[in-house]
C-alpha positions as CSV (number, residue, x, y, z in Angstrom):
1,M,-1.8,12.7,0.3
2,K,0.3,14.4,3.3
3,Y,-0.6,14.3,7.5
4,K,0.7,16.6,9.7
5,I,1.2,15.1,13.2
6,V,0.4,17.2,16.3
7,K,0.9,16.4,19.7
8,S,-2.4,17.0,21.5
9,N,-2.6,18.8,24.8
10,K,-4.5,18.2,28.0
11,D,-7.8,20.1,26.6
12,S,-8.0,17.9,23.0
13,S,-11.1,16.1,22.2
14,I,-9.3,12.7,22.7
15,Y,-8.7,13.4,26.3
16,K,-12.2,14.7,27.0
17,E,-14.6,12.0,24.8
18,G,-12.0,9.1,24.5
19,F,-11.9,6.6,21.7
20,T,-12.4,2.9,21.4
21,I,-10.4,0.4,19.6
22,S,-12.6,-2.4,17.8
23,P,-11.3,-6.1,16.6
24,V,-9.6,-6.4,13.3
25,K,-12.6,-9.0,12.8
26,D,-15.1,-6.2,13.4
27,Y,-13.4,-4.0,11.2
28,L,-13.3,-6.0,8.4
29,K,-17.1,-6.9,8.8
30,S,-18.1,-3.3,8.7
31,K,-16.2,-2.5,5.7
32,E,-17.9,-5.6,3.8
33,E,-21.3,-4.5,5.5
34,K,-20.3,-0.9,3.4
35,R,-19.3,-2.9,0.4
36,L,-15.8,-2.0,0.7
37,K,-12.9,-4.3,0.5
38,P,-9.4,-3.9,1.9
39,I,-6.7,-3.2,-0.5
40,F,-4.8,-5.8,0.9
41,F,-4.3,-7.4,4.6
42,E,-1.5,-9.7,5.4
43,K,0.1,-10.9,8.4
44,I,3.6,-9.6,8.7
45,G,4.4,-11.3,12.0
46,D,3.6,-12.1,15.4
47,K,4.5,-11.6,18.9
48,T,8.1,-13.7,18.7
49,S,9.3,-11.7,15.5
50,S,11.8,-9.3,15.8
51,R,11.3,-5.8,14.8
52,N,13.8,-6.0,11.7
53,Q,11.8,-9.2,10.5
54,L,8.5,-7.3,10.9
55,L,9.8,-4.4,9.1
56,Q,11.0,-6.5,6.1
57,N,8.2,-8.4,5.8
58,L,6.0,-5.2,5.8
59,I,8.4,-4.0,2.7
60,K,7.9,-7.4,1.0
61,A,3.8,-6.9,1.5
62,L,3.9,-3.3,0.1
63,K,6.2,-4.1,-2.6
64,K,3.9,-7.1,-3.7
65,N,0.9,-4.8,-3.7
66,G,2.7,-2.2,-6.1
67,W,4.2,0.1,-3.9
68,K,7.4,1.8,-4.4
69,I,10.0,2.2,-1.5
70,K,12.3,5.5,-1.5
71,G,15.9,5.0,-0.4
72,G,17.5,1.5,-0.2
73,S,15.6,-1.6,-1.2
74,N,15.7,-3.0,2.3
75,G,14.0,0.2,3.9
76,N,17.2,1.8,5.0
77,S,17.0,5.3,4.5
């Protein structure tokens, strides 16, 4: 599945209607109520983690769950 990202303008519904962000616990609870399970949900870092460390942890988590990484094995190009 491919997604196309388009920059929204001032007349977009997101500006008129707004949006809400719910806590992760509420999100997971709503999925459980619908009898859906997250594929995987792992912590990859915290506020003190560097951007590079977050990237490496994300790559490890994705590989562990069967994803293949294009380019270098460390996520570089």
